[in-house]
mmCIF file of the C-alpha atoms, coordinates in Angstrom:
data_MODEL
# 
_entry.id   MODEL 
# 
loop_
_atom_site.group_PDB 
_atom_site.id 
_atom_site.type_symbol 
_atom_site.label_atom_id 
_atom_site.label_alt_id 
_atom_site.label_comp_id 
_atom_site.label_asym_id 
_atom_site.label_entity_id 
_atom_site.label_seq_id 
_atom_site.pdbx_PDB_ins_code 
_atom_site.Cartn_x 
_atom_site.Cartn_y 
_atom_site.Cartn_z 
_atom_site.occupancy 
_atom_site.B_iso_or_equiv 
_atom_site.pdbx_formal_charge 
_atom_site.auth_seq_id 
_atom_site.auth_comp_id 
_atom_site.auth_asym_id 
_atom_site.auth_atom_id 
_atom_site.pdbx_PDB_model_num 
ATOM 1   C CA . MET A 1 1   ? 43.826 78.402 -62.877 1.00 0.00 ? 1   MET A CA 1 
ATOM 2   C CA . ASN A 1 2   ? 44.822 75.050 -61.382 1.00 0.00 ? 2   ASN A CA 1 
ATOM 3   C CA . PRO A 1 3   ? 48.450 74.312 -62.431 1.00 0.00 ? 3   PRO A CA 1 
ATOM 4   C CA . TYR A 1 4   ? 48.019 70.606 -61.668 1.00 0.00 ? 4   TYR A CA 1 
ATOM 5   C CA . GLU A 1 5   ? 44.739 69.987 -63.453 1.00 0.00 ? 5   GLU A CA 1 
ATOM 6   C CA . HIS A 1 6   ? 46.383 68.092 -66.324 1.00 0.00 ? 6   HIS A CA 1 
ATOM 7   C CA . ILE A 1 7   ? 48.075 65.479 -64.131 1.00 0.00 ? 7   ILE A CA 1 
ATOM 8   C CA . GLN A 1 8   ? 45.020 65.189 -61.874 1.00 0.00 ? 8   GLN A CA 1 
ATOM 9   C CA . LEU A 1 9   ? 42.969 64.309 -64.949 1.00 0.00 ? 9   LEU A CA 1 
ATOM 10  C CA . GLN A 1 10  ? 45.624 61.871 -66.181 1.00 0.00 ? 10  GLN A CA 1 
ATOM 11  C CA . ALA A 1 11  ? 45.822 60.179 -62.777 1.00 0.00 ? 11  ALA A CA 1 
ATOM 12  C CA . TYR A 1 12  ? 42.033 60.008 -62.460 1.00 0.00 ? 12  TYR A CA 1 
ATOM 13  C CA . GLU A 1 13  ? 41.555 58.462 -65.906 1.00 0.00 ? 13  GLU A CA 1 
ATOM 14  C CA . ALA A 1 14  ? 44.357 55.958 -65.318 1.00 0.00 ? 14  ALA A CA 1 
ATOM 15  C CA . ASN A 1 15  ? 43.016 54.957 -61.903 1.00 0.00 ? 15  ASN A CA 1 
ATOM 16  C CA . MET A 1 16  ? 39.548 54.427 -63.337 1.00 0.00 ? 16  MET A CA 1 
ATOM 17  C CA . GLN A 1 17  ? 40.996 51.922 -65.806 1.00 0.00 ? 17  GLN A CA 1 
ATOM 18  C CA . LEU A 1 18  ? 42.096 49.595 -63.000 1.00 0.00 ? 18  LEU A CA 1 
ATOM 19  C CA . PRO A 1 19  ? 38.617 48.335 -62.047 1.00 0.00 ? 19  PRO A CA 1 
ATOM 20  C CA . GLN A 1 20  ? 37.514 48.418 -65.690 1.00 0.00 ? 20  GLN A CA 1 
ATOM 21  C CA . LEU A 1 21  ? 40.361 46.038 -66.546 1.00 0.00 ? 21  LEU A CA 1 
ATOM 22  C CA . GLY A 1 22  ? 39.673 43.792 -63.558 1.00 0.00 ? 22  GLY A CA 1 
ATOM 23  C CA . LEU A 1 23  ? 43.008 44.651 -61.936 1.00 0.00 ? 23  LEU A CA 1 
ATOM 24  C CA . VAL A 1 24  ? 41.695 45.811 -58.550 1.00 0.00 ? 24  VAL A CA 1 
ATOM 25  C CA . LEU A 1 25  ? 39.078 44.915 -55.956 1.00 0.00 ? 25  LEU A CA 1 
ATOM 26  C CA . PHE A 1 26  ? 37.440 47.521 -53.718 1.00 0.00 ? 26  PHE A CA 1 
ATOM 27  C CA . THR A 1 27  ? 40.098 50.205 -53.026 1.00 0.00 ? 27  THR A CA 1 
ATOM 28  C CA . PHE A 1 28  ? 43.149 48.053 -53.806 1.00 0.00 ? 28  PHE A CA 1 
ATOM 29  C CA . GLY A 1 29  ? 45.726 49.675 -56.054 1.00 0.00 ? 29  GLY A CA 1 
ATOM 30  C CA . ASN A 1 30  ? 46.694 53.126 -57.285 1.00 0.00 ? 30  ASN A CA 1 
ATOM 31  C CA . VAL A 1 31  ? 48.141 55.009 -60.239 1.00 0.00 ? 31  VAL A CA 1 
ATOM 32  C CA . SER A 1 32  ? 50.126 58.245 -60.272 1.00 0.00 ? 32  SER A CA 1 
ATOM 33  C CA . ALA A 1 33  ? 50.914 60.767 -63.020 1.00 0.00 ? 33  ALA A CA 1 
ATOM 34  C CA . ALA A 1 34  ? 54.028 62.953 -62.906 1.00 0.00 ? 34  ALA A CA 1 
ATOM 35  C CA . ASP A 1 35  ? 54.825 66.458 -64.141 1.00 0.00 ? 35  ASP A CA 1 
ATOM 36  C CA . ARG A 1 36  ? 58.610 66.542 -64.141 1.00 0.00 ? 36  ARG A CA 1 
ATOM 37  C CA . SER A 1 37  ? 58.804 70.224 -65.017 1.00 0.00 ? 37  SER A CA 1 
ATOM 38  C CA . LYS A 1 38  ? 57.057 70.970 -61.711 1.00 0.00 ? 38  LYS A CA 1 
ATOM 39  C CA . GLY A 1 39  ? 58.636 68.130 -59.727 1.00 0.00 ? 39  GLY A CA 1 
ATOM 40  C CA . VAL A 1 40  ? 55.291 66.722 -58.589 1.00 0.00 ? 40  VAL A CA 1 
ATOM 41  C CA . PHE A 1 41  ? 52.894 63.870 -59.221 1.00 0.00 ? 41  PHE A CA 1 
ATOM 42  C CA . ALA A 1 42  ? 49.165 63.301 -58.776 1.00 0.00 ? 42  ALA A CA 1 
ATOM 43  C CA . ILE A 1 43  ? 48.062 60.133 -57.011 1.00 0.00 ? 43  ILE A CA 1 
ATOM 44  C CA . LYS A 1 44  ? 44.865 58.449 -55.853 1.00 0.00 ? 44  LYS A CA 1 
ATOM 45  C CA . PRO A 1 45  ? 43.723 59.365 -52.338 1.00 0.00 ? 45  PRO A CA 1 
ATOM 46  C CA . SER A 1 46  ? 43.992 56.584 -49.773 1.00 0.00 ? 46  SER A CA 1 
ATOM 47  C CA . GLY A 1 47  ? 41.028 54.266 -49.247 1.00 0.00 ? 47  GLY A CA 1 
ATOM 48  C CA . VAL A 1 48  ? 38.562 56.127 -51.489 1.00 0.00 ? 48  VAL A CA 1 
ATOM 49  C CA . PRO A 1 49  ? 36.350 53.818 -53.610 1.00 0.00 ? 49  PRO A CA 1 
ATOM 50  C CA . TYR A 1 50  ? 36.858 54.215 -57.340 1.00 0.00 ? 50  TYR A CA 1 
ATOM 51  C CA . ASN A 1 51  ? 33.239 55.244 -57.932 1.00 0.00 ? 51  ASN A CA 1 
ATOM 52  C CA . GLU A 1 52  ? 33.770 58.189 -55.581 1.00 0.00 ? 52  GLU A CA 1 
ATOM 53  C CA . LEU A 1 53  ? 36.879 59.505 -57.298 1.00 0.00 ? 53  LEU A CA 1 
ATOM 54  C CA . SER A 1 54  ? 37.119 62.665 -59.392 1.00 0.00 ? 54  SER A CA 1 
ATOM 55  C CA . PRO A 1 55  ? 40.072 64.532 -60.913 1.00 0.00 ? 55  PRO A CA 1 
ATOM 56  C CA . SER A 1 56  ? 39.966 67.140 -58.161 1.00 0.00 ? 56  SER A CA 1 
ATOM 57  C CA . LYS A 1 57  ? 40.384 64.439 -55.486 1.00 0.00 ? 57  LYS A CA 1 
ATOM 58  C CA . MET A 1 58  ? 43.776 63.388 -56.865 1.00 0.00 ? 58  MET A CA 1 
ATOM 59  C CA . VAL A 1 59  ? 46.416 64.517 -54.361 1.00 0.00 ? 59  VAL A CA 1 
ATOM 60  C CA . ILE A 1 60  ? 49.502 66.451 -55.530 1.00 0.00 ? 60  ILE A CA 1 
ATOM 61  C CA . VAL A 1 61  ? 52.773 65.276 -53.986 1.00 0.00 ? 61  VAL A CA 1 
ATOM 62  C CA . ASP A 1 62  ? 56.412 66.221 -54.606 1.00 0.00 ? 62  ASP A CA 1 
ATOM 63  C CA . PHE A 1 63  ? 59.236 63.754 -55.295 1.00 0.00 ? 63  PHE A CA 1 
ATOM 64  C CA . ASP A 1 64  ? 60.111 63.699 -51.582 1.00 0.00 ? 64  ASP A CA 1 
ATOM 65  C CA . GLY A 1 65  ? 56.604 62.453 -50.794 1.00 0.00 ? 65  GLY A CA 1 
ATOM 66  C CA . LYS A 1 66  ? 55.321 65.701 -49.287 1.00 0.00 ? 66  LYS A CA 1 
ATOM 67  C CA . VAL A 1 67  ? 51.770 66.810 -50.061 1.00 0.00 ? 67  VAL A CA 1 
ATOM 68  C CA . VAL A 1 68  ? 51.729 69.967 -52.167 1.00 0.00 ? 68  VAL A CA 1 
ATOM 69  C CA . GLU A 1 69  ? 47.995 70.279 -52.716 1.00 0.00 ? 69  GLU A CA 1 
ATOM 70  C CA . GLY A 1 70  ? 44.894 68.333 -51.724 1.00 0.00 ? 70  GLY A CA 1 
ATOM 71  C CA . ASP A 1 71  ? 42.533 67.887 -48.794 1.00 0.00 ? 71  ASP A CA 1 
ATOM 72  C CA . LEU A 1 72  ? 42.697 64.080 -48.712 1.00 0.00 ? 72  LEU A CA 1 
ATOM 73  C CA . ARG A 1 73  ? 45.510 61.806 -47.607 1.00 0.00 ? 73  ARG A CA 1 
ATOM 74  C CA . PRO A 1 74  ? 47.399 60.359 -50.578 1.00 0.00 ? 74  PRO A CA 1 
ATOM 75  C CA . SER A 1 75  ? 47.724 56.631 -51.192 1.00 0.00 ? 75  SER A CA 1 
ATOM 76  C CA . SER A 1 76  ? 49.602 54.693 -48.520 1.00 0.00 ? 76  SER A CA 1 
ATOM 77  C CA . ASP A 1 77  ? 52.026 53.713 -51.316 1.00 0.00 ? 77  ASP A CA 1 
ATOM 78  C CA . THR A 1 78  ? 52.898 57.353 -52.088 1.00 0.00 ? 78  THR A CA 1 
ATOM 79  C CA . LEU A 1 79  ? 56.473 57.169 -50.789 1.00 0.00 ? 79  LEU A CA 1 
ATOM 80  C CA . THR A 1 80  ? 57.185 54.180 -53.035 1.00 0.00 ? 80  THR A CA 1 
ATOM 81  C CA . HIS A 1 81  ? 56.059 56.227 -56.045 1.00 0.00 ? 81  HIS A CA 1 
ATOM 82  C CA . ALA A 1 82  ? 58.119 59.215 -54.850 1.00 0.00 ? 82  ALA A CA 1 
ATOM 83  C CA . VAL A 1 83  ? 61.317 57.172 -54.573 1.00 0.00 ? 83  VAL A CA 1 
ATOM 84  C CA . LEU A 1 84  ? 60.888 55.736 -58.069 1.00 0.00 ? 84  LEU A CA 1 
ATOM 85  C CA . TYR A 1 85  ? 60.171 59.149 -59.630 1.00 0.00 ? 85  TYR A CA 1 
ATOM 86  C CA . LYS A 1 86  ? 63.172 60.676 -57.874 1.00 0.00 ? 86  LYS A CA 1 
ATOM 87  C CA . HIS A 1 87  ? 65.601 57.971 -59.041 1.00 0.00 ? 87  HIS A CA 1 
ATOM 88  C CA . TRP A 1 88  ? 64.170 57.091 -62.456 1.00 0.00 ? 88  TRP A CA 1 
ATOM 89  C CA . GLU A 1 89  ? 64.075 60.311 -64.445 1.00 0.00 ? 89  GLU A CA 1 
ATOM 90  C CA . LYS A 1 90  ? 62.393 58.966 -67.569 1.00 0.00 ? 90  LYS A CA 1 
ATOM 91  C CA . ILE A 1 91  ? 59.146 57.626 -66.090 1.00 0.00 ? 91  ILE A CA 1 
ATOM 92  C CA . GLY A 1 92  ? 55.913 59.611 -66.068 1.00 0.00 ? 92  GLY A CA 1 
ATOM 93  C CA . GLY A 1 93  ? 53.480 57.148 -64.530 1.00 0.00 ? 93  GLY A CA 1 
ATOM 94  C CA . ILE A 1 94  ? 53.432 54.329 -61.956 1.00 0.00 ? 94  ILE A CA 1 
ATOM 95  C CA . ALA A 1 95  ? 50.731 51.731 -61.295 1.00 0.00 ? 95  ALA A CA 1 
ATOM 96  C CA . HIS A 1 96  ? 50.365 49.377 -58.341 1.00 0.00 ? 96  HIS A CA 1 
ATOM 97  C CA . THR A 1 97  ? 47.738 46.653 -58.178 1.00 0.00 ? 97  THR A CA 1 
ATOM 98  C CA . HIS A 1 98  ? 47.026 43.449 -56.306 1.00 0.00 ? 98  HIS A CA 1 
ATOM 99  C CA . SER A 1 99  ? 45.833 41.685 -59.440 1.00 0.00 ? 99  SER A CA 1 
ATOM 100 C CA . THR A 1 100 ? 45.225 38.005 -58.754 1.00 0.00 ? 100 THR A CA 1 
ATOM 101 C CA . TYR A 1 101 ? 47.766 36.110 -60.838 1.00 0.00 ? 101 TYR A CA 1 
ATOM 102 C CA . ALA A 1 102 ? 50.651 38.584 -60.636 1.00 0.00 ? 102 ALA A CA 1 
ATOM 103 C CA . THR A 1 103 ? 50.176 38.818 -56.874 1.00 0.00 ? 103 THR A CA 1 
ATOM 104 C CA . ALA A 1 104 ? 50.113 35.021 -56.570 1.00 0.00 ? 104 ALA A CA 1 
ATOM 105 C CA . TRP A 1 105 ? 53.525 34.844 -58.270 1.00 0.00 ? 105 TRP A CA 1 
ATOM 106 C CA . ALA A 1 106 ? 54.791 37.607 -55.938 1.00 0.00 ? 106 ALA A CA 1 
ATOM 107 C CA . GLN A 1 107 ? 53.524 35.674 -52.924 1.00 0.00 ? 107 GLN A CA 1 
ATOM 108 C CA . SER A 1 108 ? 55.320 32.593 -54.222 1.00 0.00 ? 108 SER A CA 1 
ATOM 109 C CA . LEU A 1 109 ? 58.573 34.594 -54.468 1.00 0.00 ? 109 LEU A CA 1 
ATOM 110 C CA . ARG A 1 110 ? 59.004 33.445 -58.048 1.00 0.00 ? 110 ARG A CA 1 
ATOM 111 C CA . ASP A 1 111 ? 60.042 35.225 -61.203 1.00 0.00 ? 111 ASP A CA 1 
ATOM 112 C CA . ILE A 1 112 ? 57.596 34.672 -64.049 1.00 0.00 ? 112 ILE A CA 1 
ATOM 113 C CA . PRO A 1 113 ? 59.466 32.579 -66.655 1.00 0.00 ? 113 PRO A CA 1 
ATOM 114 C CA . ILE A 1 114 ? 59.346 33.653 -70.265 1.00 0.00 ? 114 ILE A CA 1 
ATOM 115 C CA . TYR A 1 115 ? 57.314 30.812 -71.773 1.00 0.00 ? 115 TYR A CA 1 
ATOM 116 C CA . GLY A 1 116 ? 55.771 32.397 -74.843 1.00 0.00 ? 116 GLY A CA 1 
ATOM 117 C CA . THR A 1 117 ? 55.735 35.098 -77.451 1.00 0.00 ? 117 THR A CA 1 
ATOM 118 C CA . THR A 1 118 ? 53.150 37.248 -75.640 1.00 0.00 ? 118 THR A CA 1 
ATOM 119 C CA . HIS A 1 119 ? 55.720 37.671 -72.892 1.00 0.00 ? 119 HIS A CA 1 
ATOM 120 C CA . ALA A 1 120 ? 58.526 38.266 -75.419 1.00 0.00 ? 120 ALA A CA 1 
ATOM 121 C CA . ASP A 1 121 ? 56.491 40.977 -77.142 1.00 0.00 ? 121 ASP A CA 1 
ATOM 122 C CA . HIS A 1 122 ? 57.024 43.095 -74.021 1.00 0.00 ? 122 HIS A CA 1 
ATOM 123 C CA . THR A 1 123 ? 60.346 42.062 -72.493 1.00 0.00 ? 123 THR A CA 1 
ATOM 124 C CA . THR A 1 124 ? 63.202 39.682 -73.221 1.00 0.00 ? 124 THR A CA 1 
ATOM 125 C CA . CYS A 1 125 ? 63.633 38.381 -69.661 1.00 0.00 ? 125 CYS A CA 1 
ATOM 126 C CA . ASP A 1 126 ? 61.682 36.732 -66.881 1.00 0.00 ? 126 ASP A CA 1 
ATOM 127 C CA . ILE A 1 127 ? 59.516 39.141 -64.885 1.00 0.00 ? 127 ILE A CA 1 
ATOM 128 C CA . PRO A 1 128 ? 61.664 39.634 -61.773 1.00 0.00 ? 128 PRO A CA 1 
ATOM 129 C CA . CYS A 1 129 ? 60.429 39.136 -58.237 1.00 0.00 ? 129 CYS A CA 1 
ATOM 130 C CA . ALA A 1 130 ? 62.194 41.352 -55.722 1.00 0.00 ? 130 ALA A CA 1 
ATOM 131 C CA . PRO A 1 131 ? 63.129 39.429 -52.566 1.00 0.00 ? 131 PRO A CA 1 
ATOM 132 C CA . PRO A 1 132 ? 61.314 40.372 -49.356 1.00 0.00 ? 132 PRO A CA 1 
ATOM 133 C CA . MET A 1 133 ? 62.939 43.236 -47.490 1.00 0.00 ? 133 MET A CA 1 
ATOM 134 C CA . ASP A 1 134 ? 64.713 42.508 -44.225 1.00 0.00 ? 134 ASP A CA 1 
ATOM 135 C CA . ASP A 1 135 ? 63.092 43.132 -40.854 1.00 0.00 ? 135 ASP A CA 1 
ATOM 136 C CA . GLU A 1 136 ? 64.926 46.401 -40.238 1.00 0.00 ? 136 GLU A CA 1 
ATOM 137 C CA . MET A 1 137 ? 63.522 47.864 -43.462 1.00 0.00 ? 137 MET A CA 1 
ATOM 138 C CA . VAL A 1 138 ? 60.021 46.538 -42.707 1.00 0.00 ? 138 VAL A CA 1 
ATOM 139 C CA . GLN A 1 139 ? 60.034 48.115 -39.255 1.00 0.00 ? 139 GLN A CA 1 
ATOM 140 C CA . GLY A 1 140 ? 61.408 51.390 -40.608 1.00 0.00 ? 140 GLY A CA 1 
ATOM 141 C CA . ASP A 1 141 ? 59.838 53.591 -43.267 1.00 0.00 ? 141 ASP A CA 1 
ATOM 142 C CA . TYR A 1 142 ? 58.195 50.648 -45.032 1.00 0.00 ? 142 TYR A CA 1 
ATOM 143 C CA . GLU A 1 143 ? 56.704 52.294 -48.127 1.00 0.00 ? 143 GLU A CA 1 
ATOM 144 C CA . TYR A 1 144 ? 59.827 54.406 -48.655 1.00 0.00 ? 144 TYR A CA 1 
ATOM 145 C CA . GLN A 1 145 ? 62.000 51.300 -48.431 1.00 0.00 ? 145 GLN A CA 1 
ATOM 146 C CA . THR A 1 146 ? 59.755 49.474 -50.916 1.00 0.00 ? 146 THR A CA 1 
ATOM 147 C CA . GLY A 1 147 ? 60.923 51.924 -53.566 1.00 0.00 ? 147 GLY A CA 1 
ATOM 148 C CA . PHE A 1 148 ? 64.550 50.988 -52.882 1.00 0.00 ? 148 PHE A CA 1 
ATOM 149 C CA . GLN A 1 149 ? 63.612 47.314 -52.739 1.00 0.00 ? 149 GLN A CA 1 
ATOM 150 C CA . ILE A 1 150 ? 62.404 47.659 -56.347 1.00 0.00 ? 150 ILE A CA 1 
ATOM 151 C CA . ILE A 1 151 ? 65.414 49.702 -57.501 1.00 0.00 ? 151 ILE A CA 1 
ATOM 152 C CA . GLN A 1 152 ? 67.926 47.347 -55.895 1.00 0.00 ? 152 GLN A CA 1 
ATOM 153 C CA . ALA A 1 153 ? 66.255 44.242 -57.341 1.00 0.00 ? 153 ALA A CA 1 
ATOM 154 C CA . LEU A 1 154 ? 66.739 45.573 -60.879 1.00 0.00 ? 154 LEU A CA 1 
ATOM 155 C CA . GLU A 1 155 ? 70.292 46.735 -60.177 1.00 0.00 ? 155 GLU A CA 1 
ATOM 156 C CA . GLN A 1 156 ? 71.258 43.318 -58.798 1.00 0.00 ? 156 GLN A CA 1 
ATOM 157 C CA . ARG A 1 157 ? 70.061 41.701 -62.019 1.00 0.00 ? 157 ARG A CA 1 
ATOM 158 C CA . LYS A 1 158 ? 71.700 44.394 -64.159 1.00 0.00 ? 158 LYS A CA 1 
ATOM 159 C CA . LEU A 1 159 ? 68.322 45.362 -65.602 1.00 0.00 ? 159 LEU A CA 1 
ATOM 160 C CA . SER A 1 160 ? 67.325 48.891 -66.570 1.00 0.00 ? 160 SER A CA 1 
ATOM 161 C CA . TYR A 1 161 ? 63.936 50.367 -65.670 1.00 0.00 ? 161 TYR A CA 1 
ATOM 162 C CA . GLU A 1 162 ? 63.710 51.366 -69.334 1.00 0.00 ? 162 GLU A CA 1 
ATOM 163 C CA . GLU A 1 163 ? 64.374 47.764 -70.373 1.00 0.00 ? 163 GLU A CA 1 
ATOM 164 C CA . ILE A 1 164 ? 61.698 46.206 -68.170 1.00 0.00 ? 164 ILE A CA 1 
ATOM 165 C CA . GLU A 1 165 ? 58.717 48.196 -66.899 1.00 0.00 ? 165 GLU A CA 1 
ATOM 166 C CA . MET A 1 166 ? 57.277 45.717 -64.405 1.00 0.00 ? 166 MET A CA 1 
ATOM 167 C CA . ILE A 1 167 ? 58.282 43.886 -61.250 1.00 0.00 ? 167 ILE A CA 1 
ATOM 168 C CA . LEU A 1 168 ? 56.824 41.698 -58.539 1.00 0.00 ? 168 LEU A CA 1 
ATOM 169 C CA . VAL A 1 169 ? 57.547 42.714 -54.954 1.00 0.00 ? 169 VAL A CA 1 
ATOM 170 C CA . GLY A 1 170 ? 58.041 39.534 -52.962 1.00 0.00 ? 170 GLY A CA 1 
ATOM 171 C CA . HIS A 1 171 ? 55.173 38.633 -50.615 1.00 0.00 ? 171 HIS A CA 1 
ATOM 172 C CA . HIS A 1 172 ? 53.435 41.806 -51.765 1.00 0.00 ? 172 HIS A CA 1 
ATOM 173 C CA . ALA A 1 173 ? 52.224 42.567 -55.304 1.00 0.00 ? 173 ALA A CA 1 
ATOM 174 C CA . PRO A 1 174 ? 53.203 44.058 -58.674 1.00 0.00 ? 174 PRO A CA 1 
ATOM 175 C CA . PHE A 1 175 ? 54.377 47.537 -59.598 1.00 0.00 ? 175 PHE A CA 1 
ATOM 176 C CA . THR A 1 176 ? 54.594 48.772 -63.179 1.00 0.00 ? 176 THR A CA 1 
ATOM 177 C CA . TRP A 1 177 ? 55.682 52.043 -64.747 1.00 0.00 ? 177 TRP A CA 1 
ATOM 178 C CA . GLY A 1 178 ? 56.071 53.804 -68.062 1.00 0.00 ? 178 GLY A CA 1 
ATOM 179 C CA . THR A 1 179 ? 56.593 57.135 -69.753 1.00 0.00 ? 179 THR A CA 1 
ATOM 180 C CA . THR A 1 180 ? 52.913 57.937 -69.107 1.00 0.00 ? 180 THR A CA 1 
ATOM 181 C CA . PRO A 1 181 ? 50.345 56.757 -66.552 1.00 0.00 ? 181 PRO A CA 1 
ATOM 182 C CA . GLN A 1 182 ? 48.425 55.136 -69.413 1.00 0.00 ? 182 GLN A CA 1 
ATOM 183 C CA . LYS A 1 183 ? 51.509 53.063 -70.288 1.00 0.00 ? 183 LYS A CA 1 
ATOM 184 C CA . ALA A 1 184 ? 51.901 52.070 -66.644 1.00 0.00 ? 184 ALA A CA 1 
ATOM 185 C CA . VAL A 1 185 ? 48.321 50.767 -66.588 1.00 0.00 ? 185 VAL A CA 1 
ATOM 186 C CA . TYR A 1 186 ? 48.861 49.002 -69.916 1.00 0.00 ? 186 TYR A CA 1 
ATOM 187 C CA . ASN A 1 187 ? 51.888 47.279 -68.382 1.00 0.00 ? 187 ASN A CA 1 
ATOM 188 C CA . SER A 1 188 ? 49.826 46.223 -65.363 1.00 0.00 ? 188 SER A CA 1 
ATOM 189 C CA . ALA A 1 189 ? 47.253 44.597 -67.609 1.00 0.00 ? 189 ALA A CA 1 
ATOM 190 C CA . VAL A 1 190 ? 49.949 42.895 -69.694 1.00 0.00 ? 190 VAL A CA 1 
ATOM 191 C CA . LEU A 1 191 ? 51.700 41.645 -66.553 1.00 0.00 ? 191 LEU A CA 1 
ATOM 192 C CA . GLU A 1 192 ? 48.485 40.134 -65.200 1.00 0.00 ? 192 GLU A CA 1 
ATOM 193 C CA . SER A 1 193 ? 47.842 38.368 -68.504 1.00 0.00 ? 193 SER A CA 1 
ATOM 194 C CA . ILE A 1 194 ? 51.415 37.029 -68.667 1.00 0.00 ? 194 ILE A CA 1 
ATOM 195 C CA . ALA A 1 195 ? 51.169 35.845 -65.051 1.00 0.00 ? 195 ALA A CA 1 
ATOM 196 C CA . GLN A 1 196 ? 47.927 33.996 -65.769 1.00 0.00 ? 196 GLN A CA 1 
ATOM 197 C CA . MET A 1 197 ? 49.300 32.375 -68.927 1.00 0.00 ? 197 MET A CA 1 
ATOM 198 C CA . ALA A 1 198 ? 52.442 31.235 -67.102 1.00 0.00 ? 198 ALA A CA 1 
ATOM 199 C CA . TYR A 1 199 ? 50.391 29.738 -64.267 1.00 0.00 ? 199 TYR A CA 1 
ATOM 200 C CA . ILE A 1 200 ? 48.189 27.836 -66.696 1.00 0.00 ? 200 ILE A CA 1 
ATOM 201 C CA . THR A 1 201 ? 51.241 26.698 -68.684 1.00 0.00 ? 201 THR A CA 1 
ATOM 202 C CA . GLU A 1 202 ? 52.804 25.170 -65.572 1.00 0.00 ? 202 GLU A CA 1 
ATOM 203 C CA . SER A 1 203 ? 49.451 23.643 -64.602 1.00 0.00 ? 203 SER A CA 1 
ATOM 204 C CA . ILE A 1 204 ? 49.316 21.859 -67.952 1.00 0.00 ? 204 ILE A CA 1 
ATOM 205 C CA . LYS A 1 205 ? 52.999 20.896 -67.990 1.00 0.00 ? 205 LYS A CA 1 
ATOM 206 C CA . ALA A 1 206 ? 55.067 21.406 -64.859 1.00 0.00 ? 206 ALA A CA 1 
ATOM 207 C CA . ASP A 1 207 ? 58.345 21.157 -66.755 1.00 0.00 ? 207 ASP A CA 1 
ATOM 208 C CA . ALA A 1 208 ? 57.289 23.373 -69.676 1.00 0.00 ? 208 ALA A CA 1 
ATOM 209 C CA . LEU A 1 209 ? 60.175 24.605 -71.797 1.00 0.00 ? 209 LEU A CA 1 
ATOM 210 C CA . ARG A 1 210 ? 61.144 28.261 -71.778 1.00 0.00 ? 210 ARG A CA 1 
ATOM 211 C CA . LEU A 1 211 ? 60.822 30.172 -75.037 1.00 0.00 ? 211 LEU A CA 1 
ATOM 212 C CA . LYS A 1 212 ? 63.962 29.741 -77.128 1.00 0.00 ? 212 LYS A CA 1 
ATOM 213 C CA . ASP A 1 213 ? 66.257 32.730 -77.607 1.00 0.00 ? 213 ASP A CA 1 
ATOM 214 C CA . SER A 1 214 ? 65.626 33.115 -81.340 1.00 0.00 ? 214 SER A CA 1 
ATOM 215 C CA . LEU A 1 215 ? 61.879 33.577 -80.764 1.00 0.00 ? 215 LEU A CA 1 
ATOM 216 C CA . ILE A 1 216 ? 62.462 35.941 -77.854 1.00 0.00 ? 216 ILE A CA 1 
ATOM 217 C CA . LYS A 1 217 ? 64.679 38.108 -80.031 1.00 0.00 ? 217 LYS A CA 1 
ATOM 218 C CA . LYS A 1 218 ? 62.315 37.982 -83.028 1.00 0.00 ? 218 LYS A CA 1 
ATOM 219 C CA . HIS A 1 219 ? 59.169 38.910 -81.129 1.00 0.00 ? 219 HIS A CA 1 
ATOM 220 C CA . PHE A 1 220 ? 60.727 41.667 -79.082 1.00 0.00 ? 220 PHE A CA 1 
ATOM 221 C CA . GLU A 1 221 ? 62.576 43.276 -81.975 1.00 0.00 ? 221 GLU A CA 1 
ATOM 222 C CA . ARG A 1 222 ? 59.644 43.196 -84.381 1.00 0.00 ? 222 ARG A CA 1 
ATOM 223 C CA . LYS A 1 223 ? 57.825 45.499 -81.929 1.00 0.00 ? 223 LYS A CA 1 
ATOM 224 C CA . HIS A 1 224 ? 60.678 47.434 -80.336 1.00 0.00 ? 224 HIS A CA 1 
ATOM 225 C CA . GLY A 1 225 ? 63.816 46.963 -82.406 1.00 0.00 ? 225 GLY A CA 1 
ATOM 226 C CA . PRO A 1 226 ? 65.402 49.462 -84.811 1.00 0.00 ? 226 PRO A CA 1 
ATOM 227 C CA . ASN A 1 227 ? 63.703 47.714 -87.757 1.00 0.00 ? 227 ASN A CA 1 
ATOM 228 C CA . SER A 1 228 ? 60.365 47.089 -86.014 1.00 0.00 ? 228 SER A CA 1 
ATOM 229 C CA . TYR A 1 229 ? 57.426 46.461 -88.290 1.00 0.00 ? 229 TYR A CA 1 
ATOM 230 C CA . TYR A 1 230 ? 54.540 45.850 -85.874 1.00 0.00 ? 230 TYR A CA 1 
ATOM 231 C CA . GLY A 1 231 ? 51.728 48.403 -86.014 1.00 0.00 ? 231 GLY A CA 1 
ATOM 232 C CA . GLN A 1 232 ? 51.088 51.375 -88.258 1.00 0.00 ? 232 GLN A CA 1 
# 
């Protein structure tokens, strides 16, 4: 019996959602699924087209980034995933895409301002953009350092990874996470939509007003607050 079959299936299904949702082109992007009881995660193999993937091709890696099982090389972003899993104990899935609008904001080194209630339904703050890493980090263990780049960006803003489940990596692209790989993919799709809406908003009105605090609070709390009433 394969002890990793469940997370391989989860990772496969989550990865297959990326092209279906229009979040990736060719082999761009990856999703991983963690099993914390075993201290491992399953992740997409590097450079394999989505239509050639299968659950059994998902590579099993531990939280130090070492391959535990699999014949293929794991995603080149594996060490970033490993760092986040090791430091953030309550996440079970991570997604990384180069979706067009979110990546454009990352390349612009700009946070995505909270302009509307769609944004506020998911978080109460701007989507942060982590500053580019310094040259020493780039020339070192780049993917490993990207994980710390993400962690440090949230810490500097006094944000919790449980509070906001998405970030832009400056000059790079977005990463999202969640308690499950499905939630991580959901967050990637939401982030792309928010990024597109914000871009269009600024195209229509360059000095558009940010959403006022009362609406931010109302929309977030009606979905996530102690007295939430959205959904069944």
